[in-house]
TIDREN-793449 format. One line per 8 residues: number of its first residue (from 1); for each residue x negated, y, z negated of C-alpha. Coordinates in steps of 0.02 Angstrom, whole numbers. Each point is the difference from the previous one (the first is absolute). Layout:
NUM	X,Y,Z; ...
END
This chain:
1	29,8,0; -77,197,30; 68,108,-153; -23,193,87; 48,135,-157; 25,157,56; 0,177,-94; 77,93,106
9	9,209,-32; 35,154,86; -140,2,128; -92,-160,-12; 35,-178,-44; -153,-94,-105; 9,-165,47; -91,-182,-45
17	28,-160,84; -34,-175,-115; 21,-202,37; 53,-113,-106; -185,-43,-81; -3,206,-43; -139,25,111; 31,188,96
25	7,-27,177; -36,172,37; -78,128,-134; 136,113,-81; 45,131,150; 126,159,26; 92,43,157; 95,173,54
33	188,-7,-3; 25,17,181; -11,-128,140; -156,-19,1; -14,-65,-174; 138,-124,11; -62,-88,162; -185,12,-97
41	91,-97,-136; 96,-115,137; -152,-42,89; -112,-39,-138; 153,-126,-62; 1,-74,184; -173,-26,-4; 19,-115,-128
49	160,-108,29; 118,-4,114; 115,-111,-99; 83,146,-105; 100,-145,-100; -161,3,-95; 5,180,-34; 65,98,-158
57	-13,176,14; 48,119,-187; -1,177,-29; 98,116,-120; 163,75,14; -84,185,3; 168,101,66; 9,26,175
65	-185,-10,55; 14,-193,11; 118,22,116; -94,33,155; -121,-157,-48; 125,-107,-43; 110,21,155; -146,-24,128
73	-60,-164,-127; 163,-89,21; 31,45,185; -175,-103,34; 49,-118,-92; -72,-19,-161; 80,-32,-168; 5,123,-91
81	15,40,-185; 61,163,-85; -54,1,-207; 46,119,-125; -133,96,-65; 78,-60,-190; -64,-178,47; -176,64,98
89	-31,85,-191; 29,-152,-109; -102,-127,113; -138,137,33; -5,9,-212; 21,-203,-15; -156,1,108; -137,94,-119
97	29,124,-133; -96,157,71; 86,113,77; -67,16,157; 134,47,138; -65,53,182; 66,-26,175; -119,-130,67
105	44,-94,-187; 192,8,2; -16,-61,174; -91,-161,-42; 117,-6,-168; 157,-27,129; -117,-115,97; -22,-109,-144
113	197,11,-46; 38,-61,184; -129,-151,-47; 80,-23,-179; 166,-70,75; 80,106,-128; 180,-1,30; 18,120,175
121	118,23,133; -56,46,162; 72,158,61; 124,-49,147; 53,75,152; 183,12,-70; -85,85,-138; -105,127,100
129	149,33,129; 125,19,-143; -110,149,-49; 103,99,123; 130,-20,-123; -118,35,-158; -42,177,74; 197,42,58
137	80,-62,-169; -175,93,-97; 42,137,92; 172,29,-49; -9,-15,-171; -150,152,8; 126,95,79; 151,-41,-112
145	-76,31,-154; -59,178,75; 183,25,68; 41,-50,-213; -114,160,-43; 82,119,107; 155,-49,-54; -45,20,-179
153	-58,172,55; 178,56,92; 81,-53,-185; -119,117,-68; 40,144,119; 170,-4,-7; 34,0,-185; -99,142,26
161	88,97,133; 177,-81,0; -7,-107,-163; 219,-45,18; -15,-77,171; -39,-153,-55; 143,-19,-96; 108,32,162
169	-70,-136,107; -29,-191,-46; -171,39,37; -136,144,52; -69,-120,138; 122,-5,111; -18,54,179; 155,108,-40
177	-111,75,-122; -163,16,80; 92,86,138; 70,132,-97; -161,32,-101; -107,3,144; 78,150,77; 82,76,-179
185	-125,-42,-112; 62,91,-156; 158,52,-97; -28,183,56; -2,-57,180; 135,-128,12; 143,110,-119; -35,141,151
193	39,-102,149; 168,-1,80; 111,-121,-36; 43,-74,169; -211,10,33; -8,-105,-160; 121,-110,36; -31,-61,188
201	-191,-25,-103; 72,-123,-114; 128,-96,136; -152,-17,129; -129,-60,-119; 143,-105,-100; 76,-77,161; 180,54,-72
209	-31,-50,-175; -9,186,-71; 114,130,88; 60,182,-63; 36,-63,-157; -160,-56,-61; -74,154,68; 102,114,-98
217	-34,-85,-160; -168,12,30; -7,190,44; 69,11,-151; -82,-72,-87; -159,82,79; 81,173,-54; 27,-37,-184
225	-171,-109,1; -144,46,-116; -149,-50,121; -124,91,19; -58,123,195; -173,-45,-4; -40,9,188; -175,-107,-21
233	115,-126,-64; 120,7,134; -131,-36,131; -67,-134,-89; 137,-94,-16; 60,37,182; -172,-61,37; 29,-170,-91
241	158,-27,62; -114,-2,182; -104,-108,-65; 110,-135,-81; 99,-8,175; -168,-24,83; -50,-136,-97; 174,-83,21
249	-20,7,152; -173,-65,-1; 59,-148,-93; 141,-72,86; -107,-21,178; -122,-96,-142; 148,-108,-29; 56,-7,154
257	-199,-61,43; 37,-148,-165; 158,-55,84; -53,-39,142; -149,-63,-83; 98,-112,-89; 138,-59,126; -146,-90,78
265	-67,-78,-147; 165,-82,-33; -38,-23,-189; 137,-95,-131; -45,137,-98; 151,108,51; 112,-120,-16; 9,2,-201
273	130,138,-63; -57,165,-19; -162,-11,41; -30,119,187; -88,29,125; -122,127,-102; -16,-109,-137; -9,-154,86
281	-142,77,119; -117,45,-141; 39,-164,-78; -61,-83,172; -142,123,9; -97,-28,-145; 19,-167,-18; -60,-31,178
289	-21,-154,57; 63,-127,-127; -84,-127,50; -146,93,-115; 87,-59,-160; -1,-203,-54; 143,66,-134; 127,146,-50
297	-86,26,-169; -148,41,153; 87,134,67; 66,58,-187; -167,25,-67; -40,123,182; 157,81,-56; -76,39,-182
305	147,-93,-41; -61,-126,-116; -22,21,-181; -199,37,-68; -76,-144,-132; -110,44,-146; -45,-147,-111; -157,19,-90
313	-52,-135,-147; 169,-6,-100; 71,170,78; 126,-18,129; 101,115,81; 179,-15,-49; 71,158,122; -86,-6,160
321	25,147,111; 24,-22,207; -192,21,47; 52,164,142; -164,-44,88; 68,-51,194; 78,80,140; 100,154,-100
329	87,-23,154; 50,-141,-9; 53,12,-172; 111,155,35; 84,-100,137; 38,-145,-80; 81,115,-155; 94,105,109
337	82,-191,83; 18,-70,-124; 99,129,-87; 130,0,144; -1,-193,22; 64,-15,-187; 141,101,60; 48,-74,147
345	-40,-166,-11; 93,-112,-171; -124,-112,-25; -134,127,-36; 107,96,-95; 38,-140,-117; -192,-35,-13; -5,197,-40
353	148,-31,-136; -58,-108,-75; -184,71,-17; 82,139,-82; 90,-103,-89; -154,-80,-78; -45,186,-72; -115,66,133
361	-11,153,57; 61,49,196; -163,35,65; -73,-160,-88; 159,-105,65; -29,79,179; -149,-73,1; 69,-181,-47
369	87,8,144; -150,76,118; -62,-180,-42; 131,-88,57; 43,110,137; -216,-37,62; 23,-195,-25; 167,14,116
377	-70,105,122; -149,-98,8; 104,-162,37; 100,86,122; -151,37,102; -91,-126,-4; 148,-116,69; 91,121,103
385	157,-16,-88; 120,131,-19; 59,43,-192; 131,-83,-47; 125,84,-113; 111,-79,-123; 160,4,-31
END
């Protein structure tokens, strides 16, 4: 066997190649992060063997820096393993008590990990191309988070400029309210607006839901409002609403792309009541190739949902907390999906009620239901069968 360890960086990658006897087949070398560097590495590997089934390439998961090299190696048919940097760090410490860490040492360590036969799953073509879905779901996650912050700003600004408005509508974050405030971002401007124009503005934005009666109610409230007249805050509100509208348009475009990929995948996860395209896509994207995991417990550990264990001598922790060391995106998606599944599916609703009856806090009970959901998803993805809803 030939083992190759690669320490990935932004502009260059350090490589170490060894065989089953631990003999260095090349001196540790560095390749630039470009096409010439990639081809140089491939030529060195090809000069050693034409049978790539005897090759194992390992590299650390270093964010986006490993993505291009990973794609190159997979396209060339080289069995490639992506290793958690935490594993590499622990393995390096197990080899020596000295705190020695350089890029070339890391490359050597990764090669030794490949040689040691630790339980690693190769990165499949499915996993690599699944990155597109992961990129979209994470991009959407960040956009939604950004929009949520802006919505908080809108609530704050309305509380300064026209606090009475919040009690006149179901929520401030409606298309009709945003249209109103984008044009008339203060109680003073609303109170002086002609009733006909105000009525038309609300009627058009709400698609007929609000008319003259609501316009009169809002204008009267504006005339009695205690809201401050602050042009700077009005301008901030106007611009904030514009940013929210732009973000909403971008999120909608992202969701169309996510739905298109999920339609091509035909994942059975969408047959589970309460899991929509957005949460389903995030779960599938973060887990990737289910063949990488030998059991659902491995997915739970990857998501950071498995309990931490602490035992030393006679001390044995009785109140284990979740590790929360894995993918925060997967943990977020599983928690949120589980909440809806427990609403829409009787089996999960009963399971949640059982855990609550045992005296568990709601979030703790949800975490137990999330573990159950992971086991269900794992079985469905491995067998390709849809969810069977209990009566």
